[in-house]
LOLO-514191 format. One line per 2 residues: number of its first residue (from 1); for each residue y, x, z of C-alpha. Coordinates in steps of 0.1 Angstrom, whole numbers, plus 2048, in hexadecimal, padded with zeros to 3 digits. Each point is the difference from the previous one (the first is absolute). Layout:
NUM) Y:X:Z; ...
// end
This chain:
1) D85:C0A:A76; 812:7FB:821
3) 7EB:7F0:81B; 80B:7E0:810
5) 80D:812:81F; 812:81B:7EB
7) 7E6:81B:804; 7F3:815:7E3
9) 7DB:806:80A; 7E6:813:7EC
11) 7E6:7E5:800; 7E0:814:7FD
13) 804:813:821; 809:7E1:815
15) 7E6:7ED:813; 7FA:7DC:7F6
17) 813:7F1:81E; 81D:818:7FA
19) 802:7F5:7DC; 800:7DB:80A
21) 81B:807:819; 815:813:7E7
23) 7FF:7E2:7E8; 803:7E6:81B
25) 7E0:7F1:7F3; 7DF:7F3:80E
27) 7DC:800:7F7; 803:7DB:7F8
29) 819:806:7E4; 822:7F2:7FA
31) 80E:7DC:800; 80C:7F2:7DF
33) 824:800:80D; 7FE:825:80B
35) 7F0:80A:7DF; 81D:7EE:7ED
37) 81A:812:816; 7F0:822:7FA
39) 7FE:7F9:7DA; 826:7FC:801
41) 803:822:812; 7E7:815:7ED
43) 800:7EE:7DE; 7E2:7F9:7EA
45) 7E1:816:800; 807:80D:7DD
47) 80A:821:7F1; 822:805:7F1
49) 7FF:7F9:7DB; 812:813:7E4
51) 7FF:7F3:7DD; 7FB:818:7E3
53) 81E:808:7E9; 80E:7E3:7EC
55) 7FA:800:7DB; 824:80A:7F8
57) 7FD:81E:817; 7E1:80C:7EE
59) 813:7FC:7DF; 81D:815:80D
61) 7E8:81A:80C; 7F3:805:7DC
63) 824:807:7F5; 807:81A:81A
65) 7FD:81F:7EA; 81B:817:7F1
67) 7EF:7FD:7DE; 801:7DB:801
69) 825:802:809; 806:816:7E2
71) 7EE:7E8:7E9; 814:7E2:80D
73) 821:814:7FC; 7F8:80B:7DD
75) 7F6:7DC:7F7; 820:7F3:80E
77) 815:819:7EC; 7ED:7F8:7E0
79) 805:7DB:804; 826:806:808
81) 803:811:7DE; 7ED:7E5:7EE
83) 7DF:813:7FD; 7EC:7E1:809
85) 7DE:80C:7F3; 803:822:812
87) 80A:7F0:821; 7E6:7E4:7FE
89) 7E3:818:7F9; 80A:816:81E
91) 803:7E2:817; 7DD:7F5:7F4
93) 7F2:821:80C; 810:7FA:823
95) 7F1:7DD:802; 7DD:80B:7F5
97) 7FF:81C:81A; 80D:7E9:81C
99) 7E7:7E5:7F7; 7E2:817:803
101) 80B:80D:822; 809:7DE:80D
103) 7DD:7F1:7F8; 7EE:81E:811
105) 815:801:820; 80A:7DC:808
107) 7E4:7FB:819; 809:81E:816
109) 80E:7FF:824; 7EB:7E6:813
111) 7F0:815:81B; 80D:7ED:81D
113) 7F5:7DE:7F3; 7DC:80E:7FF
115) 802:80A:824; 80C:7DE:80A
117) 7E2:7F0:7F0; 7E9:813:819
119) 80B:7EA:81D; 7FD:7DE:7EF
121) 7E0:7F4:810; 800:7E3:819
123) 7F9:806:825; 7EF:7EE:81E
125) 817:801:81E; 803:7F0:822
127) 81D:7E7:801; 804:7E8:81D
129) 7DE:80B:80D; 7ED:7F7:7E0
131) 7F4:815:7E3; 815:7F7:7E3
133) 801:80C:7DC; 823:80C:7F6
135) 80E:812:7E2; 802:825:806
137) 826:801:7FC; 803:7E9:81E
139) 7F1:818:818; 817:80E:81B
141) 7FD:81B:81B; 7EC:7F1:81D
143) 7E8:7EC:7EB; 7DB:803:807
145) 7EC:804:7E0; 7DB:7FC:7FB
147) 7EF:819:7E8; 7DC:802:7F3
149) 7EC:813:7E6; 810:7FE:7DD
151) 822:7F5:80C; 820:811:7F4
153) 816:80B:81C; 822:7EF:7FC
155) 816:812:81A; 7FD:81D:818
157) 7EA:7F4:81D; 7FA:810:822
159) 7DB:7F7:807; 7FB:7EA:81E
161) 7DB:7F9:7FC; 7E6:80F:7E9
163) 7DB:7FD:7F8; 7F2:81C:7EA
165) 821:800:7EC; 804:818:7E4
167) 81B:802:7E5; 803:80F:7DD
169) 820:813:802; 7FA:817:7E1
171) 81D:7F1:7ED; 818:807:81D
173) 7F3:821:80F; 7E7:80E:7E7
175) 7E3:7FE:819; 7E1:7FE:7EA
177) 7EB:7EA:818; 809:7E2:815
179) 80E:80A:822; 7F7:7F2:822
181) 819:7EA:811; 803:7F9:825
183) 818:7F0:818; 802:821:814
185) 821:812:7FE; 801:822:7F0
187) 815:81F:806; 826:7FD:7F8
189) 7FF:81C:7E6; 7E3:7F2:7EC
191) 805:801:7DA; 7FE:7E0:7EC
193) 7DB:804:7F7; 7F7:804:825
195) 813:7E1:80E; 7E0:7ED:806
197) 810:7E6:816; 816:7F2:7E4
199) 7F6:7EE:7E0; 819:807:7E5
201) 80E:7E7:7E6; 7F0:804:7DE
203) 7DE:80D:80D; 7DF:7ED:7FF
205) 7E8:7F8:81D; 7DF:80D:7F4
207) 7EA:7F4:81D; 802:7EF:823
209) 819:7E8:80E; 81F:802:817
211) 821:7F3:80A; 821:813:7FD
213) 823:7FC:80C; 81A:801:7E5
215) 817:81D:808; 811:807:7DF
217) 808:7EB:7E2; 80F:804:7DD
219) 813:820:7FA; 7F8:80C:824
221) 7DB:804:7F9; 7F1:820:7F4
223) 7FD:7F0:7DE; 824:7F7:802
225) 80A:823:809; 7ED:80D:7E2
227) 812:7E6:7EB; 821:80E:80D
229) 7F6:823:7F6; 7FA:7F3:7DD
231) 821:7EF:800; 813:81F:80B
233) 7ED:816:7E7; 813:803:7DF
235) 7EB:806:7E1; 806:823:7F2
237) 80B:807:7DD; 7E6:811:7EB
239) 803:824:7F2; 800:7F2:7DC
241) 81C:7E7:809; 815:81C:80F
243) 7F9:817:7E2; 809:7E6:7E7
245) 820:7F8:813; 80A:825:801
247) 7F7:804:7DB; 812:7E1:7F6
249) 820:80A:812; 800:822:7F0
251) 7F8:7F3:7DD; 81A:7E5:803
253) 81C:817:80D; 7F8:81A:7E5
255) 800:7E5:7E4; 821:7F1:80E
257) 810:823:800; 7F5:808:7DD
259) 80A:7DE:7F3; 824:803:80E
261) 803:823:7F1; 7F3:7F3:7DE
263) 818:7E3:801; 81D:818:805
265) 7F4:817:7E4; 7FC:7E3:7E8
267) 824:7F4:808; 80D:824:7FA
269) 7EE:801:7DF; 812:7E1:7F3
271) 7E7:7E5:809; 810:7DE:807
273) 7FB:7F4:824; 7E6:7E6:7F5
275) 7ED:81A:7EB; 802:81A:81C
277) 7F3:7E6:819; 7E4:7F7:7E8
279) 7F6:825:7FD; 800:803:826
281) 7EB:7E0:803; 7E8:80D:7E6
283) 7FC:821:814; 7FA:7EC:820
285) 7E6:7EA:7EF; 7F0:81F:7F0
287) 7FF:815:820; 7F8:7E5:81A
289) 7DA:7FD:802; 801:7DA:7FD
291) 7DA:7FD:7FF; 7FA:817:81E
293) 803:7E5:81C; 7E9:7E9:7EC
295) 7E8:81D:7FA; 7FF:809:825
297) 7FA:7DC:80A; 7E6:7F9:7E5
299) 7EE:821:808; 7FE:7F6:824
301) 7F4:7DE:7F6; 7E4:810:7EB
303) 7F7:814:81F; 7FF:7E0:814
305) 7E8:7F1:7E7; 7E9:81F:7FF
307) 7FF:801:826; 7F8:7DA:802
309) 7E1:808:7EA; 7F7:819:81C
311) 804:7E5:81A; 822:80C:80D
313) 81A:7E5:7FF; 824:80E:7FE
315) 81B:7EB:810; 81D:817:7F9
317) 804:811:7DE; 80C:823:80C
319) 7E3:803:818; 7EA:809:7E3
321) 812:820:7FA; 807:807:825
323) 7DA:804:805; 801:81C:7E7
325) 81A:813:815; 7ED:7F9:821
327) 7FB:820:814; 7F1:7F0:820
329) 7E9:7E2:803; 800:7F0:823
331) 7E3:7E9:804; 7F4:7E8:81A
333) 7DB:805:80A; 7F1:7DE:807
335) 7FA:7ED:7E0; 810:81A:7EB
337) 7EC:821:804; 7E4:7ED:812
339) 7EE:7DF:7F8; 80B:7EE:820
341) 7DB:7F9:805; 7EC:810:81D
343) 7E1:812:7F5; 7E5:80F:816
345) 7FD:825:7F9; 7EA:80F:81C
347) 7E6:7F3:819; 7F7:816:81E
349) 7E2:7FA:816; 7F2:816:81D
351) 7E6:80E:7E8; 811:801:7DD
353) 81F:7FA:7EB; 803:7F1:7DE
355) 81C:7F9:7E7; 807:7E2:7EB
357) 80B:7FE:7DC; 810:7E3:7EE
359) 821:7EE:7FC; 80F:7E2:80F
361) 7EA:7E4:80C; 7E7:803:7E3
363) 7DB:802:809; 7FC:81D:7E8
365) 7FE:822:810; 7EA:81A:810
367) 7F7:80E:822; 7FF:826:7FE
369) 7F8:81D:817; 80B:824:7F8
371) 80A:7F4:7DE; 7DD:7F1:7F7
373) 7F7:7DB:7FF; 7ED:7F4:81E
375) 7DE:7F2:7F4; 7F5:7F1:821
377) 81C:7F4:817; 7FB:80F:823
379) 7F7:7E7:81A; 81E:809:815
381) 818:7FA:7E4; 7EF:7DF:7F8
383) 804:7F4:825; 824:80A:7FE
385) 807:7EC:7E1; 7ED:7E2:80E
387) 818:801:81D; 81D:802:7E8
389) 7F4:7E0:7EE; 7F8:7EC:820
391) 820:80A:812; 815:7F3:7E4
393) 815:7E1:7FB; 808:803:7DA
395) 7EF:7FB:7DF; 802:80D:7DD
397) 809:7E9:7E3; 7F9:805:7DB
399) 7EC:819:7ED; 803:823:7F2
401) 820:815:802; 815:7E1:806
403) 7EE:7F6:820; 819:7FA:81C
405) 7FF:7FB:825; 806:7DF:811
407) 80B:80C:822; 807:823:80F
409) 800:81D:7E7; 7ED:816:819
411) 7E4:7E6:803; 7FF:7FE:7DA
413) 7FC:826:7FD; 7E2:7FE:819
415) 7EF:7E5:7EC; 805:813:7DF
417) 7F1:81F:811; 7E1:7EC:80A
419) 7FC:7F4:7DC; 802:824:7F3
421) 7E5:80A:818; 7E9:7E4:7F3
423) 800:7EB:81F; 7F8:7DB:7FB
425) 81D:7EE:80F; 7F0:7DF:7F8
427) 7E3:808:817; 818:80B:81C
429) 815:7E1:7FB; 7E1:7EB:80B
431) 802:80F:822; 812:7E5:814
433) 81F:80B:813; 7FE:7F6:824
435) 822:80A:80C; 81F:812:7F3
437) 81C:812:812; 81B:806:7E6
439) 813:820:7FE; 81E:802:817
441) 81C:819:801; 7FD:803:826
443) 7DA:805:800; 7FF:814:7DF
445) 7DD:7F5:7F9; 7EC:7E2:7F4
447) 7DD:7F4:809; 7E7:7EC:7EC
449) 7E0:7F1:810; 7E4:7F8:7E8
451) 7DC:7F6:801; 7E7:81C:7FC
453) 7E8:800:7E3; 7E2:805:816
455) 7F0:7EC:81B; 815:80F:81C
457) 812:7E2:810; 81F:814:809
459) 81B:801:7E5; 811:820:7F6
461) 825:807:806; 812:816:7E6
463) 820:810:809; 81B:80D:7E8
465) 821:810:80B; 816:81E:806
467) 7EB:820:806; 813:807:821
469) 7F5:7DE:80E; 7DC:800:7F3
471) 7F8:825:808; 80B:7FB:824
473) 7E1:7EA:804; 7E5:816:7F1
475) 7EC:81D:80D; 815:81F:803
477) 7E7:815:7ED; 806:7E9:7E2
479) 825:7FB:806; 809:825:7FE
481) 7F5:806:7DC; 80C:7DE:7F7
483) 823:808:80C; 800:821:7EC
485) 7F6:7EB:7E1; 81D:7E8:807
487) 819:81C:802; 7F3:80F:7E0
489) 800:7E0:7EC; 822:7F4:80E
491) 80E:822:7F7; 7F7:7F8:7DC
493) 816:7E1:801; 7E4:7E7:804
495) 7FE:7E2:817; 7E2:803:817
497) 7ED:7E4:810; 7E3:803:819
499) 7E2:7E9:801; 7E7:7FA:81D
501) 7E7:7E7:80B; 7ED:7F3:81F
503) 7E7:7E6:808; 80C:7DF:80E
505) 81E:7EA:7FC; 81B:818:80F
507) 821:7FB:7ED; 816:808:81E
509) 804:825:807; 7FC:7F9:825
511) 7DD:7F4:7F9; 7F6:81E:7EA
513) 7E2:814:80C; 806:823:80E
515) 7FD:80F:7DD; 801:7F0:7DE
517) 7EA:80D:7E4; 819:812:7E8
519) 7F6:7F8:7DC; 81B:816:7F1
521) 822:803:7F0; 80E:7F3:7DF
523) 81E:811:7F1; 815:7EE:7E5
525) 81F:806:7ED; 817:7EF:7E6
527) 7F5:818:7E4; 816:80D:7E3
529) 800:7ED:7DF; 7EA:80F:7E5
531) 814:819:7EB; 81D:804:818
533) 7F7:824:808; 800:809:7DB
535) 821:7EE:7FB; 810:813:81D
537) 7F3:821:7F2; 80F:7F7:7DE
539) 822:7F8:810; 7FF:822:811
541) 7F8:811:7DF; 81F:7EE:7F1
543) 816:80E:81B; 802:7E0:814
545) 7FC:801:826; 7EC:7E3:810
547) 807:7F5:823; 7EE:7E6:815
549) 815:7EA:816; 7EC:7E7:815
551) 801:7EC:81F; 7DC:809:807
553) 7F2:817:81B; 808:826:7FB
555) 7DB:809:800; 7F8:7E7:7E6
557) 81D:80A:7EA; 7F8:825:803
559) 7DC:7FA:7F7; 809:7EB:7E1
561) 81B:819:7F7; 7E7:81D:802
563) 7E7:7ED:7EB; 819:7F9:7E5
565) 810:823:7FF; 821:7F5:810
567) 806:81D:818; 81F:812:80B
569) 80B:81F:813; 805:7EB:81F
571) 7E9:7E7:811; 805:7DB:800
573) 823:7F4:80C; 801:7DF:813
575) 81B:7E6:803; 806:809:824
577) 806:824:7F6; 817:7F5:7E3
579) 816:7ED:81A; 806:821:812
581) 80D:812:7E0; 823:7FE:7F3
583) 806:7FE:7DB; 802:825:7FA
585) 7E0:807:814; 7EE:7E4:7EE
587) 80B:80E:7DE; 7F0:821:80A
589) 7E0:7F1:80C; 7FC:7E8:7E4
591) 7FF:81C:7E7; 7E1:80F:810
593) 7EE:7E2:80C; 7EA:7EA:7EA
595) 7F1:7E7:818; 814:7E8:816
597) 7EF:7E8:818; 809:7E4:818
599) 821:7FB:7EE; 815:7E0:801
601) 814:7F2:7E3; 81F:813:80B
603) 7ED:820:801; 7F4:7FB:7DC
605) 824:7FA:7F6; 80C:820:811
607) 7E5:814:7F0; 808:7F4:7DD
609) 825:805:806; 7F9:824:80D
611) 7EC:809:7E1; 81C:7F2:7EA
613) 81A:814:814; 7EB:81F:7F8
615) 804:7F9:7DB; 7DE:7EF:7F9
617) 7FC:7E2:7E9; 7E9:7EA:816
619) 7E7:7E6:7F5; 7F4:7EB:81D
621) 7E0:7EC:7FE; 7F6:7E5:819
623) 7F2:7DD:805; 80C:7F4:822
625) 81F:7F0:80E; 806:820:813
627) 803:813:7DF; 81C:7E9:7F1
629) 81E:814:80D; 7F3:821:7F4
631) 7F5:7F1:7DF; 824:7F4:7FA
633) 80F:822:80B; 7EA:815:7EA
635) 80B:80A:7DD; 7E3:7EB:7F4
637) 7EC:7E8:816; 7DC:7F9:7F6
639) 7EE:7E2:811; 7DC:7F6:7FE
641) 7FB:7E0:7EC; 7DF:7F4:80F
643) 801:808:825; 826:804:801
645) 816:7E7:813; 81A:7EC:7EE
647) 81B:814:813; 7F3:821:7F3
649) 7FE:7F4:7DC; 823:7F2:801
651) 80E:820:80F; 7EF:816:7E6
653) 80A:80A:7DD; 7DC:802:7F3
655) 7E1:7EC:80B; 7DD:80E:7FA
657) 7EA:7E4:7F4; 7DF:812:80A
659) 80C:80F:821; 7F3:821:7F4
661) 812:820:809; 7F1:80F:7E1
663) 817:7EA:7EC; 81D:813:80F
665) 7F6:81F:7ED; 7FF:7EC:7E0
667) 821:7F0:808; 810:822:807
669) 7F3:80E:7DF; 80E:7E1:7EE
671) 822:806:811; 800:824:7F4
673) 7F7:7F5:7DD; 81D:7E6:800
675) 818:81B:80B; 7F4:819:7E6
677) 803:7E6:7E5; 823:7F7:80B
679) 80A:824:7FD; 7F0:801:7DE
681) 814:7E1:7F6; 820:810:80E
683) 7F9:820:7EE; 7FC:7EB:7E0
685) 81E:7E8:805; 81B:817:80D
687) 7FF:81A:7E3; 800:7E4:7E6
689) 81F:7F0:811; 811:821:802
691) 7F8:807:7DC; 80F:7DE:7F6
693) 81F:807:815; 805:822:7F1
695) 7FF:7F1:7DD; 81F:7EB:80A
697) 811:81E:811; 7FB:816:7E1
699) 80E:7E4:7EA; 81F:7FB:814
701) 807:825:803; 7F8:80B:7DD
703) 7FE:7E3:7E8; 820:7F5:7EE
705) 811:7DE:803; 7FC:7F1:7DD
707) 813:7E2:7F3; 811:7FB:822
709) 7DE:7FB:812; 7E9:819:812
711) 7DF:809:7EF; 7E1:801:816
713) 7DD:80C:7F5; 7F2:7E2:814
715) 812:7DF:807; 802:7F2:824
717) 7E8:7E3:7F8; 7E8:819:7F0
719) 801:815:820; 7F5:7E1:813
721) 7E4:7FA:7E7; 7F3:823:806
723) 802:7FD:826; 7F1:7DE:804
725) 7E5:802:7E5; 7F6:824:7FE
727) 808:80D:824; 7F1:7E2:812
729) 7E3:7FA:7E8; 7F6:825:7FF
731) 806:808:825; 7EC:7E2:80D
733) 7DF:80D:7F3; 804:81F:816
735) 7FB:7E9:81E; 7DC:7FB:7F5
737) 7F7:825:7FF; 7E1:808:814
739) 803:818:81E; 7FE:824:7F6
741) 7E2:814:80D; 812:813:81C
743) 813:7E2:80E; 7EE:801:822
745) 7FD:826:803; 824:808:809
747) 816:7F8:81D; 816:7E1:800
749) 821:805:7EF; 81F:807:815
751) 811:7DF:806; 821:811:7FE
753) 7F8:80D:7DD; 818:7F0:7E8
755) 7F4:7EC:7E2; 818:816:7EC
757) 7ED:820:807; 808:821:7F0
759) 7E4:7FA:7E7; 80D:7DD:7F6
761) 823:80E:7FD; 7F5:81D:7E9
763) 7EB:7E9:7EB; 81C:7E7:7FE
765) 819:81A:7F4; 7EC:811:7E5
767) 7EF:7E1:7F2; 821:7EC:801
769) 812:81C:7ED; 7E3:803:7E7
771) 800:7DA:7FB; 825:7FF:7F9
773) 7FE:81D:7E8; 7E4:7F0:7EC
775) 811:7DE:7FE; 823:80D:7F7
777) 7F0:819:7E7; 7EC:7E4:7EF
779) 820:7EA:7FF; 815:81B:7F0
781) 7E5:80B:7E7; 7FC:7DC:7F6
783) 825:7FC:7F8; 800:821:7EE
785) 7E2:7F6:7EB; 812:7E0:7F5
787) 81E:815:7F6; 815:7EE:81A
789) 80D:81B:818; 80F:7F4:821
791) 824:806:7F4; 819:7F4:7E7
793) 806:7DB:7FB; 7DD:7F3:808
795) 7FF:7DE:811; 7E8:7FE:81E
797) 7E7:7E5:7FC; 7F9:805:7DC
799) 7DD:804:7F2; 7FD:825:804
801) 80C:800:825; 7E9:7E3:809
803) 7E3:812:7F0; 807:821:812
805) 804:7ED:821; 7DF:7EE:7FA
807) 7EF:821:7F8; 80E:810:820
809) 7F3:7E2:815; 7DE:802:7F0
811) 7FF:826:807; 808:7F9:824
813) 7E4:7E7:802; 7E6:819:7F2
815) 80E:81B:816; 7FA:7EB:81F
817) 7DD:7F5:7F4; 7F5:824:7FB
819) 811:80B:821; 7EC:7E4:812
821) 7DF:811:7F6; 80B:820:811
823) 80B:7EE:820; 7DD:7F2:807
825) 7FB:81F:815; 81F:814:808
827) 7F1:823:806; 7DD:7FF:7F0
829) 7F5:7FB:7DC; 7FA:7DC:7F7
831) 7DB:807:7F9; 7FA:805:826
833) 804:7DB:806; 7F1:7F5:7DF
835) 814:7F8:7E1; 7F4:7DC:7FF
837) 7FC:7F9:825; 81F:7EA:801
839) 7FF:7E8:7E3; 821:7F0:80A
841) 812:81F:7F4; 7F5:7FA:7DC
843) 806:7DA:804; 824:809:80A
845) 805:818:7E4; 7F2:7E7:7E7
847) 817:7E4:80D; 81F:816:7FE
849) 7F8:80A:7DC; 7FB:7DC:7F7
851) 820:7F5:810; 813:81D:7F0
853) 7F2:7F5:7DE; 80F:7DE:807
855) 821:810:80B; 801:813:7DF
857) 7F4:7E6:7E7; 804:7DC:80E
859) 821:7F1:7F4; 807:7EE:821
861) 7FC:821:813; 817:812:7E7
863) 81B:7E6:806; 7FE:803:826
865) 7FD:826:803; 811:80C:7E0
867) 7E1:811:7F4; 7F5:808:7DC
869) 7DF:803:7ED; 7EF:822:7FD
871) 7E8:80E:7E6; 7DE:80F:807
873) 80C:824:7FE; 81C:7F8:819
875) 7E5:7F2:818; 7EC:820:7FC
877) 81F:815:805; 809:7ED:821
879) 7DC:805:80D; 800:825:7F7
881) 822:805:811; 7F4:7EE:81F
883) 7E0:814:802; 815:820:807
885) 7FF:7F8:826; 7DA:804:802
887) 7FD:826:7FA; 81F:806:815
889) 7F1:7EE:81F; 7DE:810:7FA
891) 810:823:801; 812:7F6:821
893) 7E0:7F4:810; 7EE:820:7F6
895) 81B:816:80E; 801:7EC:821
897) 7DA:803:805; 801:825:7F9
899) 81D:805:818; 7EC:7EC:81B
901) 7E2:816:7FB; 815:820:803
903) 80F:7F3:821; 7DE:7F8:80E
905) 7F3:822:7F5; 81D:811:811
// end
């Protein structure tokens, strides 16, 4: 924002009077006329809004695939030559695939609107000398706004007056505890989390009151700047999307080339132009994997459903598989790795030190010393906890593990510690409070004066505050070991508070006695969530690096990182240090650093981009507004569903419903399972399509033209029947295969590895040739058995030809059914995953056999597809011929495993 007089000040380092002067404003606010004039200059206090994609754009996105283009082209050619059934069925496949993708992705792309909702609260401002309630969008630079506990900050405010003001900025900065706010200016180079003289839009006042001068509104606020980062950050394409696009292009070009050659050969062999075109269309229909786009979409949708059962809501279909390719997980700390709840961990007194166990604000927990439970609470620790309860302005609400704090999280942690030590807070509550001096950022302490429980007429003053303030007023002999304890505890990433007391009503530091009685120190931390350390270890075992990126203090981040096993070759890297590195230097540092602290949103964005530049597939987890740009930039963004802001959820691809980092490990395993199953489906579908296409090629090259018409072992409409009924019905059950045992024991796959790997190509070649040989062989043998060789004056379409074609189609069906069983695991014997572990495989086979029986024997089907009835022996012969594929694939698997063992042994 440009100030009224044209300057571009950095507001946090200006004094109050300088800020008022820069904005041509006064402490009595603006007049209505001046506010209206400024509203015309600066516009409304709202964030720029971008709508998500229109419905027709989402539809077109589903059609943007070379395979879909090939299907549409083949359908168009078929319809042009009067093949209405063929063309209609192919178009139906395109519509089905597009409909599934449309339903899943229509709600994407609303990150900015969620950010805009964070400044929708009303505000109390000075207009014409009176406090007036106005809509937040009507605020302008120069307005004076009143804030109190619980209020949402609606613009960037330079504090003018404050009384014990504290703000929860965790969503914006990642700071795990409310931060002190003061009207005092701070250093020009202060990072966002240290700009204590400014209240930022989108944050919450957790305690105290104050007045602030509006200095930035709308897109000029810190929240608006983050919104701009999200706007400028383009969503990345996923590895699977890129792989499918590359594969689709190659398959389409190959099929187009072969189709053109076949058309020319057919014309040279005497085919009429219509018959040559029909043969070419038949080849295209046979070779193009019509069902593959639908199989990919449905397999991802199945993954979405499975992840939803594990409380992971997927907003973008390809994100399921992208997790499986993830090589780096960048995670926020507060609320993701940690509980975003302060917990007392240590209590130090001049004569002892104890530890506290327990989670959250629940009363359940123990006090231990040297690893053993404390039977009798030491008197010094009891006195320390009494002070923690009496010098406290909060209360705990609820029962059990769901108990929450009404007030400051730090005070809530102190009350929970007292409960775990067995103190009766009810008894302490009966001690009447005489006076209270609230915590203030300038004083950095609070004082509570309460009646004493004995007959002493003088009340007792309990003091709580920063150690450097309190320890300056205690005896030096006590202060020295206390300072050593402070350094030790703070070095472990804990926040340390000091407690002292004195007789009399002495809240003002100027009235304190020469020395206060130091009661001790309490150290607390926002602890890691249960199970996170194990999940991090499992990610490492799976070859996935975990990096912590937080706006919190470096010491706190380092301590949590050490506790969770997130360590690197280099120490913590801060946002200020990142600013000093160019992109090449950052790329080198990010490869060896695992913990990043005091980072701003643009730092998170640079870190994710640097990792991607280095070839990593990055998953980013977060819950705050400050995470939104990085969530959008990452290959897969993962937001927390419970504690996450709306902005984080809308910028993410996946939302964890339980806020548990451990769910990430499950989601990654699910992503790997989805990809493995897609490869299995591909290894099943491509060979069968190639086999069907080769049948047509062999017929055009070798079969005679009888009665002026070409003879084909399988008619075009029969090819469509095989593709849509057998290929789809049999490939889909592979999407339900359970993960194989070693799925999380190997490194992530190379994102540049093509779907058409050497393994898939070799499998496609030999299985396709075998399938063609079996089908053509059965067709020729059938004609020979009937005494009707494929020569002479036979007329295509007579009973013998229809019977032979029907037998060939049935053989192809059985071939694919048996081949499906071998594809349930591509390299291991089927027994390793359990023959009956996936019941859908057998449901699919049963459905195909039933449908094929209808194809063979139902008169209506015979009329549509030109099929003929078969006898029992012919059914047995077709099944026996189809079974040939099983021993061939078993031999190949055995050879590959032996070869792998020899390579490892060498």
